[in-house]
N, C-alpha and C positions, 0 to 999 in steps of 0.2 A: 374734516373727519378722516378723509383718505390720507391726508398728510400725516396725521397723528398715528394712524395705523401703520403707515410705512415707516415712520420714525421708531415705533416700538419694536418693529421686526428688525430694522436695520439701524441700530443705535450709532454706528460709526459713520453713517452716510447722512447727508442732508435729507430733509423730507422729500420723498419721491412718490409719484403715482405707483400703485401696485402693478404687477405684471398683467393682471386681468384688465385693469383700467387702460393700460397702454394698448393692449391687444384690441380692446373694445373701441377705443378712439381711432386706431389705425385700421379697424375692420380686418384684423388678421385672423385667419383660421389655418389649421394644419393642412399641408398639402400631401395627399396620399402618394403622389409620384416621387416625393422627396423622403418618404418614410418618416414623416415628422410626428413625434410624440413628445409633448412638452411636460416637464416636471415643474409644477407650480408650487408645490409644498416646500416652503423654505426650511422646515425641520429636516426634510430628506436631503435637500441640497446642502445644508450645513453638515449633515452626516457624511455625505460624499467627500466634502472638503476635509473634514476631520480625519477620515481614513487615508486621504492623500498624504497627510503629514508634511512637515517641513515647508508649509506654504507661507507662513509669516516671514517676511524679509526675503522671500525667494523671487525668482523671475518665472512667471507663470504664463503658459499659453493655453487658452481654452478653445477647443474645437467645436464648432456648431453651437454657439451660445443661445440661438433662438431668442425667446423673449427675455432671457437674462436671469433665470433663477440661480443657476450655479454661479453665474457672473457676480451676482450680489453677495453670495456667500464667500466667494474668493476675495472680493474687495474688502469685506469685513475682516478678513485675516491679515489685511495690510501687507500685500506683497510689495517687493521693491519696484517691480515693473510688471505690467500685465498686458498681454496681447490677446485679442480675440479674432478668430477667423470664421467668417460667416458667409455662406453662399447665397442666402436669400436676402435680397436688399430690402424686403419689407420690414425687416427687423432693425434697420439702421436708425430710425428715429428713437426707438426705445433704448438702443445701445448707446447712442450719442448722449442721452440724458445721463446714463451711468458714467460715461467717459467724462462729461463735464463735472460730475460730482466727485470724481476720483482725484482731483488736483493734479491732473496731468499724468497719472500713473498708467491709465488704460488707453491703449491704441487699438483701433479697429481696422481690420483688413477684410475687404470684400473679395472672396475668391473660393475656388474649389480646393478643399484640403488635399485631394488626391493629386493635385498639380502644384501644391504650394511647397516652396523650398524654404525650410527653416534653418538652413546653414548660416544665414546672415541675420537671423531674427534677434538673437541675444547679443549682449556686449562681448567683445573678444576676450576681455579679462576674466570671463567666467570659465574659460576652457581649462579642463583638468586632464592630466594623464589618465588614460583608460583604467589603469590599475589603482588609481587613487580613489578616494571617496567620491561618490556621485556629486556633480556640481549642483549648485542651488538653482536648478531648473526643474520645472514640473509641467507635464502636459496632462490636461484634464479635459474630459468631454463626455457628454451624453450623445453618443453616436447614433445617427440614423441607421436602422437595421440594414438598409440596402448597401451601405458603404463600409460597415464595420469590419467584415472579414477581409475584403480586399485591402482595406487600409492597414489593418494590423499586419498582414503579410508584407505589404510594402514597407512598413516601419521596421519589421523584423529584419528585412534585408539591409535597411539603413543601419540598424543596430550592429549587425555583423560586420558591415563594411565601414563603420564609424563615420557615417555621412549624416547630412541633415542635422536634426537636433542632437544627434549623437556624435557629431564632430566636436562637441564641447565636452564629451565624456559620457558617463553612464546615466543619462537623464532619466528620471522616473516618469511613469505613466499611471494615471488612474482613469479608467474608461468604463462605459456601460455597454453591455451586450445582451442580446436575448439570453434568457437563463440557460437554455440548452447549449448555446455557444460557450458561455462562461464555464459551464460544467465540463464541456469537452476540453477546454484549455487546461484545466487542472487535473483531468482524469489520470489515474494511475494504471499501470499494466493490469490486464485482465478485467478492467472495468468495461462494461458495454458502451460507455461514453467515450472510451479511448478512440482517438481519431487523428487525422493529419494535423489538426490544430494543436493537439496535445503535444506531439513531438516537436513541432516547429516553435511553439512558445517555450516549452520547457528546456530545450537544448540551448536556448539563448538567454533566457530570463528566469529569475525567481518569480513565480506567478502565484497569486493568491486571489481566490474568490472571497471577498471580505464580507459582503452581505447581499441580500436579495431585496429588491423593491417590488411590491405587488403591482401588476399591470394596471390595476384600477387607480393607482396614484397618478397616472399620466393622463394628459388631455391631448387628443382622445385616447381612451384606454385601449392598448393593444390586446390581442388575444393571449399573450404570453406574459410571464413575469420577466423581470430584468435583473441581471447580475452585475454587480460592481466589482471590477477586477483591477488589481494593482500589479505592475510589472517593474522589476528592478533588473537591468541587464547584468548578466554574469561577467565576472572579470575574464573568464576564459569560456568559450562555448564548449559544450559537452561533446560536440562532434566537430572536429577540426577540418572540415572540408568546405569548399565554396558553397555559398548559400544556394545557388541555382542547382548544384548537384544534389544537395541534401533535399531541397524542395521537390526535385523530380523523383528521387528515390522514394520519399515518403508518400508523395501523391500516387505513384504507381502501386506501392504496397497496400495503400488503403483504397485502391480502385474497387477492389472486391473485399471489403473489410470483414465480411462474415465467412469468407472462404479461406481455404488453406493458403499459406504464403507462397506456394508454388505459382499461384495466379499472378502475384505481384512480381515475382522474379521473371515470369514470362513476359510481363509488360516492359521490362527493362532491356531485353535482348531480342535479336531477330527470331522470328517464329520458327526458322529452320535450324536453330542452334540449341537444341535441348542439352547439348554438352555444357553450355554455359550456365544453364539452370542447375545442373548437377554440381557445377563448380561452386556456385553460391552455397549450396547445402554443405558441401565438403569443407570449404574454407571457413564458413561462419560457425559451423557446429550447431546450427539451429535445427531442431527436429522437423521432419517433413509434415507432421501433424499439427504444427503451430499455426496460429492465426495472427493477423497483424496487431489486433488489440492486446495480445498477450506479450508482445515483445517489449523489452526494456530499451532505454536510451542507448545503453552499451551495445545491445544487439543491433540497433539501427546504425550505430557507429561502425560496427563490423561490416554490415551490408554496404554502407557508403564507401568504406575503404576498399572493399572488393570491387565495387562498381568503378571506382576511380582507377584501379589497376587495369581493369578490362578496357576502360576508355583510353588509357595510355597505350594499351596493346593493340586495340582494334580501331583503326581510323574511321571516323564518322559515327562511332557507336553512340556518343552523347546526343547527336542530332536525331537518332532513330526515334520515331514516334509510332508506337504500336497502334494508335488510333487514327493515323492519317489515312487519307483516301488511297495514296500510293501503296502503302503497306497492305491495306485491305484488298486492293486489286492483285498485288503480288501473292498474297496468301491464297486467293482463289485459284490463281494459276498453279501455285505449288500443290494445292490439294487435288486439282484436276490431274496434274502430272503424276502425283502419287497414286491416284486412283487408276490411272492408265498403266501403272507399272513402270514409269520412267524413273531413272535415277537422277534426282535433282538435289542441288546444294547451292542455294542462292547467296549465302554469306550476308555481308552488309553492303 
């Protein structure tokens, strides 16, 4: 009976035990420390893969397959080749069943995706010029909440630098995030959801929140709903500065996201150089009553260009960290000296 059920759900694969049966036999349950929430509903996993598009005949990498729900949906789309990267070795027996049923298309890698290099994963003949159409490569994953944000930041850097999976060209992504994170990624200027992720994602990619999955659809059910987000890298980034410079500027600007942008400017320059804060306002043309979530990508581009000019002009400015212990101690000394009426100018 179980075989017939599996066959009816997965018409393109041989009869297989269901995901619940595999997990029951292997005595697998979700690990809270790995932020595991499994999607067992094949109607929803099929929907994720449909929104991914261009999966049939493509070369696909799935991140964190777990018990294999999305894995089965991808296999049913008949990719040319299929790679899965899983950290939890408990899932290997179930994934090996799917690999055996895939006629050699599916390969399993056991490892941490945050440390996995995808630059050699796909065939070399898939490489496209960056300005050409995207290659037939797709990265899909139901990401654990604990790694989702650091992983997408890492991948965004690889996108800008054309490394990893993006050494092949503008490879597409379809990923899951906590709903609030997904909403931040696509938030427009003046939205209360506008954040660091909004700028970092949008300046490098065309980003779409394609649909929402209720938390109750997962096992175990998280306290939040989940957003499915697609990314297609832009031909040209909307901010033409190095990734680390953009990331630092955006991080500092959103450090006090509800406050005036002066707070963000002050995070970028030494505390005893208010003249540099005035320079940001003068050169950018941004009003002093503006807040970070109100700024457009073009305005962030202007801020990044000004900051680059200042870094070229002032040695050591890029390394300046307003939150470091050394700066905190220097700030205390500066305030004490100012209070005592001393004339101080520490520079950088």
